[in-house]
Short mmCIF file of the C-alpha atoms (twelve columns), coordinates in Angstrom:
data_MODEL
# 
_entry.id   MODEL 
# 
loop_
_atom_site.group_PDB 
_atom_site.id 
_atom_site.type_symbol 
_atom_site.label_atom_id 
_atom_site.label_alt_id 
_atom_site.label_comp_id 
_atom_site.label_asym_id 
_atom_site.label_seq_id 
_atom_site.Cartn_x 
_atom_site.Cartn_y 
_atom_site.Cartn_z 
_atom_site.pdbx_PDB_model_num 
ATOM 1   C CA . UNK A 1   -12.944 127.922 -41.317 1 
ATOM 2   C CA . UNK A 2   -12.664 127.783 -44.983 1 
ATOM 3   C CA . UNK A 3   -14.196 125.205 -47.166 1 
ATOM 4   C CA . UNK A 4   -10.875 123.632 -48.035 1 
ATOM 5   C CA . UNK A 5   -10.110 123.103 -44.367 1 
ATOM 6   C CA . UNK A 6   -13.544 121.617 -43.866 1 
ATOM 7   C CA . UNK A 7   -12.993 119.345 -46.800 1 
ATOM 8   C CA . UNK A 8   -9.607  118.294 -45.394 1 
ATOM 9   C CA . UNK A 9   -11.139 117.595 -41.981 1 
ATOM 10  C CA . UNK A 10  -13.985 115.665 -43.545 1 
ATOM 11  C CA . UNK A 11  -11.488 113.723 -45.654 1 
ATOM 12  C CA . UNK A 12  -9.373  112.973 -42.587 1 
ATOM 13  C CA . UNK A 13  -12.461 111.814 -40.702 1 
ATOM 14  C CA . UNK A 14  -13.473 109.541 -43.547 1 
ATOM 15  C CA . UNK A 15  -9.915  108.223 -43.804 1 
ATOM 16  C CA . UNK A 16  -9.760  107.508 -40.037 1 
ATOM 17  C CA . UNK A 17  -13.203 105.912 -40.194 1 
ATOM 18  C CA . UNK A 18  -12.151 103.647 -43.066 1 
ATOM 19  C CA . UNK A 19  -8.915  102.711 -41.228 1 
ATOM 20  C CA . UNK A 20  -10.883 101.885 -38.060 1 
ATOM 21  C CA . UNK A 21  -13.339 99.836  -40.115 1 
ATOM 22  C CA . UNK A 22  -10.447 98.002  -41.805 1 
ATOM 23  C CA . UNK A 23  -8.808  97.241  -38.439 1 
ATOM 24  C CA . UNK A 24  -12.131 95.886  -37.057 1 
ATOM 25  C CA . UNK A 25  -12.517 93.682  -40.127 1 
ATOM 26  C CA . UNK A 26  -8.909  92.494  -39.777 1 
ATOM 27  C CA . UNK A 27  -9.485  91.643  -36.098 1 
ATOM 28  C CA . UNK A 28  -12.702 89.807  -36.989 1 
ATOM 29  C CA . UNK A 29  -10.879 87.775  -39.670 1 
ATOM 30  C CA . UNK A 30  -8.086  86.985  -37.206 1 
ATOM 31  C CA . UNK A 31  -10.617 85.792  -34.611 1 
ATOM 32  C CA . UNK A 32  -12.367 83.652  -37.218 1 
ATOM 33  C CA . UNK A 33  -9.046  82.128  -38.286 1 
ATOM 34  C CA . UNK A 34  -8.074  81.364  -34.687 1 
ATOM 35  C CA . UNK A 35  -11.470 79.772  -34.087 1 
ATOM 36  C CA . UNK A 36  -11.112 77.599  -37.208 1 
ATOM 37  C CA . UNK A 37  -7.597  76.498  -36.165 1 
ATOM 38  C CA . UNK A 38  -8.827  75.648  -32.654 1 
ATOM 39  C CA . UNK A 39  -11.770 73.704  -34.086 1 
ATOM 40  C CA . UNK A 40  -9.466  71.751  -36.399 1 
ATOM 41  C CA . UNK A 41  -7.011  71.000  -33.565 1 
ATOM 42  C CA . UNK A 42  -9.750  69.813  -31.190 1 
ATOM 43  C CA . UNK A 43  -11.293 67.700  -33.945 1 
ATOM 44  C CA . UNK A 44  -7.923  66.041  -34.571 1 
ATOM 45  C CA . UNK A 45  -7.389  65.371  -30.860 1 
ATOM 46  C CA . UNK A 46  -10.861 63.900  -30.376 1 
ATOM 47  C CA . UNK A 47  -10.556 61.787  -33.521 1 
ATOM 48  C CA . UNK A 48  -7.186  60.437  -32.338 1 
ATOM 49  C CA . UNK A 49  -8.544  59.514  -28.919 1 
ATOM 50  C CA . UNK A 50  -11.619 57.832  -30.402 1 
ATOM 51  C CA . UNK A 51  -9.434  55.921  -32.859 1 
ATOM 52  C CA . UNK A 52  -7.099  54.687  -30.124 1 
ATOM 53  C CA . UNK A 53  -10.007 53.594  -27.926 1 
ATOM 54  C CA . UNK A 54  -11.739 51.858  -30.834 1 
ATOM 55  C CA . UNK A 55  -8.607  50.106  -32.054 1 
ATOM 56  C CA . UNK A 56  -7.610  48.824  -28.620 1 
ATOM 57  C CA . UNK A 57  -11.136 47.750  -27.705 1 
ATOM 58  C CA . UNK A 58  -11.410 45.758  -30.939 1 
ATOM 59  C CA . UNK A 59  -8.251  43.879  -29.997 1 
ATOM 60  C CA . UNK A 60  -6.093  45.204  -32.794 1 
ATOM 61  C CA . UNK A 61  -2.448  45.312  -31.778 1 
ATOM 62  C CA . UNK A 62  0.662   46.970  -33.083 1 
ATOM 63  C CA . UNK A 63  3.511   44.876  -34.396 1 
ATOM 64  C CA . UNK A 64  5.632   45.679  -31.363 1 
ATOM 65  C CA . UNK A 65  2.969   44.546  -28.900 1 
ATOM 66  C CA . UNK A 66  2.448   41.330  -30.873 1 
ATOM 67  C CA . UNK A 67  6.182   40.617  -30.756 1 
ATOM 68  C CA . UNK A 68  6.333   41.376  -27.010 1 
ATOM 69  C CA . UNK A 69  3.330   39.118  -26.344 1 
ATOM 70  C CA . UNK A 70  4.874   36.314  -28.415 1 
ATOM 71  C CA . UNK A 71  8.145   36.615  -26.505 1 
ATOM 72  C CA . UNK A 72  6.354   36.515  -23.152 1 
ATOM 73  C CA . UNK A 73  4.283   33.491  -24.212 1 
ATOM 74  C CA . UNK A 74  7.408   31.788  -25.521 1 
ATOM 75  C CA . UNK A 75  9.229   32.392  -22.253 1 
ATOM 76  C CA . UNK A 76  6.301   30.910  -20.294 1 
ATOM 77  C CA . UNK A 77  6.197   27.855  -22.533 1 
ATOM 78  C CA . UNK A 78  9.971   27.438  -22.303 1 
ATOM 79  C CA . UNK A 79  9.804   27.450  -18.515 1 
ATOM 80  C CA . UNK A 80  6.940   24.942  -18.625 1 
ATOM 81  C CA . UNK A 81  9.037   22.690  -20.873 1 
ATOM 82  C CA . UNK A 82  12.024  23.051  -18.562 1 
ATOM 83  C CA . UNK A 83  9.896   22.167  -15.529 1 
ATOM 84  C CA . UNK A 84  8.717   19.011  -17.314 1 
ATOM 85  C CA . UNK A 85  12.315  18.025  -18.049 1 
ATOM 86  C CA . UNK A 86  13.237  18.789  -14.449 1 
ATOM 87  C CA . UNK A 87  10.391  16.611  -13.157 1 
ATOM 88  C CA . UNK A 88  11.482  13.718  -15.371 1 
ATOM 89  C CA . UNK A 89  15.075  14.102  -14.139 1 
ATOM 90  C CA . UNK A 90  13.819  13.983  -10.549 1 
ATOM 91  C CA . UNK A 91  11.650  10.941  -11.214 1 
ATOM 92  C CA . UNK A 92  14.595  9.112   -12.800 1 
ATOM 93  C CA . UNK A 93  16.683  9.453   -9.655  1 
ATOM 94  C CA . UNK A 94  16.867  6.204   -7.672  1 
ATOM 95  C CA . UNK A 95  15.881  7.901   -4.411  1 
ATOM 96  C CA . UNK A 96  12.959  9.906   -5.889  1 
ATOM 97  C CA . UNK A 97  10.239  8.009   -4.003  1 
ATOM 98  C CA . UNK A 98  12.094  8.376   -0.707  1 
ATOM 99  C CA . UNK A 99  12.606  12.111  -1.304  1 
ATOM 100 C CA . UNK A 100 8.906   12.563  -2.107  1 
ATOM 101 C CA . UNK A 101 7.938   10.768  1.097   1 
ATOM 102 C CA . UNK A 102 10.420  12.920  2.975   1 
ATOM 103 C CA . UNK A 103 8.906   16.104  1.509   1 
ATOM 104 C CA . UNK A 104 5.342   15.029  2.294   1 
ATOM 105 C CA . UNK A 105 6.353   14.381  5.910   1 
ATOM 106 C CA . UNK A 106 7.604   17.958  6.285   1 
ATOM 107 C CA . UNK A 107 5.265   20.674  7.553   1 
ATOM 108 C CA . UNK A 108 3.690   22.748  4.791   1 
ATOM 109 C CA . UNK A 109 5.786   25.862  5.540   1 
ATOM 110 C CA . UNK A 110 9.051   23.907  5.257   1 
ATOM 111 C CA . UNK A 111 8.089   21.881  2.198   1 
ATOM 112 C CA . UNK A 112 8.557   24.699  -0.374  1 
ATOM 113 C CA . UNK A 113 12.060  25.719  0.678   1 
ATOM 114 C CA . UNK A 114 13.170  22.083  0.942   1 
ATOM 115 C CA . UNK A 115 11.991  21.204  -2.582  1 
ATOM 116 C CA . UNK A 116 13.488  24.385  -4.039  1 
ATOM 117 C CA . UNK A 117 16.792  23.658  -2.279  1 
ATOM 118 C CA . UNK A 118 16.846  20.135  -3.715  1 
ATOM 119 C CA . UNK A 119 16.146  21.405  -7.230  1 
ATOM 120 C CA . UNK A 120 18.849  24.076  -6.946  1 
ATOM 121 C CA . UNK A 121 21.460  21.813  -5.301  1 
ATOM 122 C CA . UNK A 122 20.926  18.888  -7.686  1 
ATOM 123 C CA . UNK A 123 20.829  21.190  -10.734 1 
ATOM 124 C CA . UNK A 124 17.581  19.656  -11.932 1 
ATOM 125 C CA . UNK A 125 16.355  22.903  -13.519 1 
ATOM 126 C CA . UNK A 126 19.684  23.642  -15.216 1 
ATOM 127 C CA . UNK A 127 19.736  22.528  -18.837 1 
ATOM 128 C CA . UNK A 128 22.786  21.228  -20.692 1 
ATOM 129 C CA . UNK A 129 25.139  24.018  -21.677 1 
ATOM 130 C CA . UNK A 130 23.844  26.372  -18.986 1 
ATOM 131 C CA . UNK A 131 25.557  27.314  -15.774 1 
ATOM 132 C CA . UNK A 132 22.439  28.634  -14.041 1 
ATOM 133 C CA . UNK A 133 18.778  27.744  -14.550 1 
ATOM 134 C CA . UNK A 134 16.400  30.078  -16.363 1 
ATOM 135 C CA . UNK A 135 14.517  32.615  -14.295 1 
ATOM 136 C CA . UNK A 136 11.469  30.971  -12.736 1 
ATOM 137 C CA . UNK A 137 12.545  27.442  -13.689 1 
ATOM 138 C CA . UNK A 138 13.403  26.421  -10.129 1 
ATOM 139 C CA . UNK A 139 10.017  27.545  -8.829  1 
ATOM 140 C CA . UNK A 140 8.133   25.810  -11.676 1 
ATOM 141 C CA . UNK A 141 10.135  22.631  -11.188 1 
ATOM 142 C CA . UNK A 142 9.601   22.646  -7.419  1 
ATOM 143 C CA . UNK A 143 5.866   23.129  -7.919  1 
ATOM 144 C CA . UNK A 144 5.766   20.226  -10.384 1 
ATOM 145 C CA . UNK A 145 7.618   17.961  -7.924  1 
ATOM 146 C CA . UNK A 146 5.265   18.915  -5.084  1 
ATOM 147 C CA . UNK A 147 2.222   18.048  -7.221  1 
ATOM 148 C CA . UNK A 148 3.458   14.487  -7.875  1 
# 
């Protein structure tokens, strides 16, 4: 072999060696970048979970949950008000005392359906301007009548 060929071979070897070294460095940088991205993603996920747990455990609520809770509380209070009105309507009936005595004479298992039937048939739980009573109003009213 001549010296020029040896120089060319040596140059090719050095060139291949530098390319291999560059590809290893590129792979190492890629792995480091992937690791950093994974670390950032996991940090964000963990921080989000911790924030949600902390916020809910401290009793902080979103606007939507506050509105939903207020609506539910309002509905409960409205039914309680309607049951009070229903009880007063029942008490104002001339035969209220006789009906109460009649209900108390019934066996326990028959008392609930009888009171609910009276409330539904007489329309005691139906407010002015309504055709049907509010959901749960008949049950609340019947319970209030049974307690008197």
